[in-house]
C-alpha positions in Angstrom: -0.2 0.2 0.3 1.6 3.1 -1.3 2.5 5.9 1.7 0.2 8.8 1.8 1.2 12.1 0.0 2.5 14.8 2.6 4.2 16.9 0.2 2.5 20.3 -0.2 0.9 22.1 -3.1 2.6 24.6 -5.1 0.3 27.7 -5.7 1.4 31.2 -7.3 -0.1 34.0 -5.9 -1.9 36.4 -8.0 0.0 39.9 -6.4 2.7 38.6 -8.1 2.0 39.3 -11.7 -1.2 42.0 -10.6 -0.6 44.0 -13.6 -0.9 41.4 -15.9 -4.9 40.1 -17.0 -6.1 37.6 -14.7 -6.5 34.5 -17.4 -3.4 35.4 -18.3 -2.0 34.8 -15.1 -3.7 31.6 -14.6 -1.9 30.5 -18.0 1.5 31.3 -16.9 0.8 29.6 -13.6 -0.4 26.2 -15.2 2.5 26.2 -18.2 4.6 26.7 -15.5 3.5 24.0 -13.8 1.9 25.4 -10.4 -0.9 23.2 -8.7 -3.1 26.2 -8.5 -3.5 29.9 -7.4 -3.7 31.9 -4.3 -6.1 34.9 -6.1 -5.5 38.3 -4.1 -9.1 39.6 -3.8 -8.4 43.3 -4.4 -11.8 44.5 -6.1 -15.2 44.3 -5.3 -15.8 42.9 -9.0 -14.2 39.4 -8.3 -17.3 37.6 -7.8 -18.8 34.2 -8.6 -19.4 34.1 -12.5 -18.6 33.0 -15.8 -15.4 35.1 -15.8 -14.3 33.3 -12.7 -15.1 29.9 -13.3 -13.1 30.2 -16.5 -10.4 31.1 -14.5 -10.1 28.6 -12.4 -10.7 25.9 -15.4 -6.9 26.8 -16.4 -5.8 26.9 -13.1 -7.8 26.0 -10.2 -7.9 28.4 -7.7 -6.9 26.7 -4.2 -6.9 30.1 -1.7 -7.8 33.4 -1.2 -6.0 36.5 0.1 -8.7 38.8 1.7 -8.7 42.1 0.6 -5.8 44.2 3.1 -6.5 48.1 2.3 -9.3 50.0 0.8 -12.1 47.9 2.6 -14.8 50.7 2.3 -15.1 49.5 -1.2 -16.8 46.2 0.0 -18.9 48.6 2.9 -16.1 47.8 5.8 -13.7 45.2 7.0 -16.2 42.3 8.0 -18.2 42.7 4.9 -14.7 42.4 2.5 -14.1 39.2 4.7 -17.9 38.0 3.7 -17.4 38.9 0.1 -14.4 36.7 0.1 -15.9 33.8 1.6 -18.8 33.3 -0.8 -16.3 33.5 -3.5 -14.7 30.6 -1.9 -17.3 29.0 -1.6 -18.4 28.9 -5.4 -14.9 27.7 -6.2 -14.9 23.7 -5.7 -11.0 23.9 -5.1 -11.0 26.3 -2.8 -10.3 25.1 0.5 -8.4 28.3 2.7 -8.4 31.9 3.2 -5.9 34.0 4.1 -6.6 37.0 6.4 -4.4 40.1 7.7 -5.5 40.2 11.0 -6.9 43.6 11.6 -4.9 46.3 13.6 -5.1 47.4 17.0 -4.9 51.2 16.1 -7.5 53.1 18.1 -8.5 54.3 15.0 -9.6 51.0 13.8 -10.5 49.3 17.2 -14.3 50.5 17.4 -15.1 49.2 13.4 -13.2 46.1 14.2 -14.7 45.0 17.2 -16.5 42.2 15.6 -12.6 40.8 15.2 -12.0 40.6 19.0 -15.2 39.2 19.9 -15.4 36.3 17.1 -14.5 33.2 18.1 -15.8 30.9 15.6 -14.5 33.1 11.9 -16.3 30.2 9.9 -19.9 30.3 11.3 -19.5 34.2 11.6 -18.6 34.3 7.6 -20.8 32.0 6.4 -17.9 29.0 5.5 -18.5 26.1 3.6 -17.2 22.9 5.6 -14.3 22.5 3.8 -12.8 25.9 4.1 -10.7 26.9 6.2 -8.7 30.7 7.1 -5.3 31.5 8.3 -4.0 34.4 10.0 -0.9 35.7 8.6 2.5 37.4 10.5 3.1 41.1 9.4 6.2 42.8 9.3 6.7 43.4 12.8 8.7 45.9 14.3 11.4 44.7 16.8 9.7 44.6 20.1 11.0 45.9 23.3 12.8 43.6 25.1 10.8 43.0 28.1 7.4 43.1 25.7 5.6 39.8 24.6 6.7 39.0 21.6 4.9 39.2 18.6 5.2 35.5 17.1 3.9 34.5 20.4 1.4 36.8 20.4 -0.5 35.7 17.1 0.1 31.9 17.8 -1.9 32.3 20.8 -4.1 34.4 18.6 -4.8 32.1 15.8 -5.7 29.3 18.7 -8.1 31.8 20.5 -9.8 32.2 16.9 -9.5 28.5 16.0 -7.8 29.5 12.8 -4.4 28.3 11.9 -1.8 30.6 10.5 0.2 31.7 7.0 3.8 31.7 8.0 5.1 34.7 5.4 8.8 34.3 5.3 9.9 37.7 4.1 7.7 39.3 6.9 9.3 37.0 9.1 12.7 38.1 8.4 12.6 41.7 7.8 10.7 41.3 11.2 14.6 40.4 12.7 13.4 36.7 13.0 15.8 33.8 12.4 13.0 32.0 10.0 14.3 28.6 10.8 13.9 29.2 14.4 10.6 30.7 13.8 9.2 27.6 12.0 10.3 25.3 14.6 8.1 27.1 17.4 4.9 26.9 15.3 3.1 23.4 15.4 3.0 22.3 11.9 -0.6 21.3 12.1 -1.3 24.7 13.0 0.6 26.1 9.3 -2.6 26.4 6.9 -0.1 28.1 4.1 3.5 29.4 3.6 4.1 32.7 1.5 7.6 32.1 -0.3 9.7 34.6 -1.1 13.5 36.1 -0.2 14.4 39.7 1.5 17.3 42.0 2.2 17.3 44.4 4.9 13.7 45.9 4.4 12.8 44.9 0.8 10.3 42.3 0.5 9.3 39.6 -2.1 12.4 39.3 -4.0 12.8 36.1 -5.6 14.4 33.1 -4.4 17.8 33.2 -4.3 18.4 37.3 -4.9 18.4 38.2 -0.8 19.4 36.9 2.4 17.4 34.6 3.6 18.3 30.8 4.4 15.2 29.4 1.8 16.6 26.1 1.1 17.4 25.7 4.3 14.0 26.2 5.4 12.2 24.2 2.6 13.9 21.2 3.6 12.9 21.7 7.6 9.5 22.1 6.4 9.4 19.0 4.2 10.6 17.2 7.2 8.3 18.5 9.5 5.7 16.7 7.0 4.3 19.9 5.7 1.4 19.3 3.4 -0.9 22.4 3.0 -0.4 25.0 0.7 3.3 26.7 -0.5 2.8 29.8 -2.1 5.6 31.9 -4.3 4.5 35.6 -3.4 6.7 38.0 -5.0 7.1 41.3 -6.2 6.0 42.1 -9.9 9.5 43.9 -10.0 11.2 40.4 -10.1 10.2 39.1 -13.3 11.0 39.8 -17.0 9.0 42.0 -18.8 8.0 39.3 -21.9 5.7 36.4 -20.9 7.8 33.4 -22.5 10.5 34.5 -20.1 8.1 34.9 -17.1 6.8 31.2 -17.4 10.5 30.1 -17.7 11.6 31.9 -14.8 8.4 30.2 -12.6 9.1 26.6 -14.2 12.6 26.8 -12.4 11.6 28.5 -9.5 8.8 25.7 -9.1 11.0 23.1 -9.8 13.4 23.9 -7.8 11.0 24.8 -4.8 9.6 21.6 -5.4 12.8 19.1 -5.2 14.2 21.0 -2.1 10.9 20.6 -0.1 11.2 17.0 -1.2 14.5 16.0 0.1 13.4 14.8 3.5 
């Protein structure tokens, strides 16, 4: 009897090429061998319907990234998450939504009280049973020496909300964390998605190998822990060449390298 496959599913974030039409991004992802897309929900016009079904047919949308700015376009932060969930419910192979935790700034605390009080986001947002949510680690200012560690705070928040975590490697790096030891601090079953890119100093979302992060060691450690969630390439558009054929060639080379290294366990 064959052992179950514990390899992660490699996705391409549509934010990596947000300057290109979404159908073209889907074709580039499929042509370079990615197993699906993480769709950045950056426009209220992204709704269930024939256009989204056509994209999903070319390359399955397996994860969504909820809006992280201009929430008023959806009628507020909560409504933007509900709209994202409605879209995810309509996509048959989508099983995950990445969320940016609402800030705790005084100016936004009142409108985000719903998040503070929420203990079951799936119920609150009317999610189908297959959908899971995760909170993403954002770039943190280095904590004061006697303050509570930001990573510990996020893990505790995920547990309180009964959601997982999206581990953004470059965000962790620019926040001053060792990405390998940070990974070891999180139970693997709590990690639902990994946003993968390089960083140098305060520059984020660089192509793997062009920054300072130990990305190969990170992938080996991720694979050795039996991680089988989403592994999402999330780069800045400036990381890519201009020609479509060159973009696809670059994406394929990165995807092959990621798969090879993460499976070394």
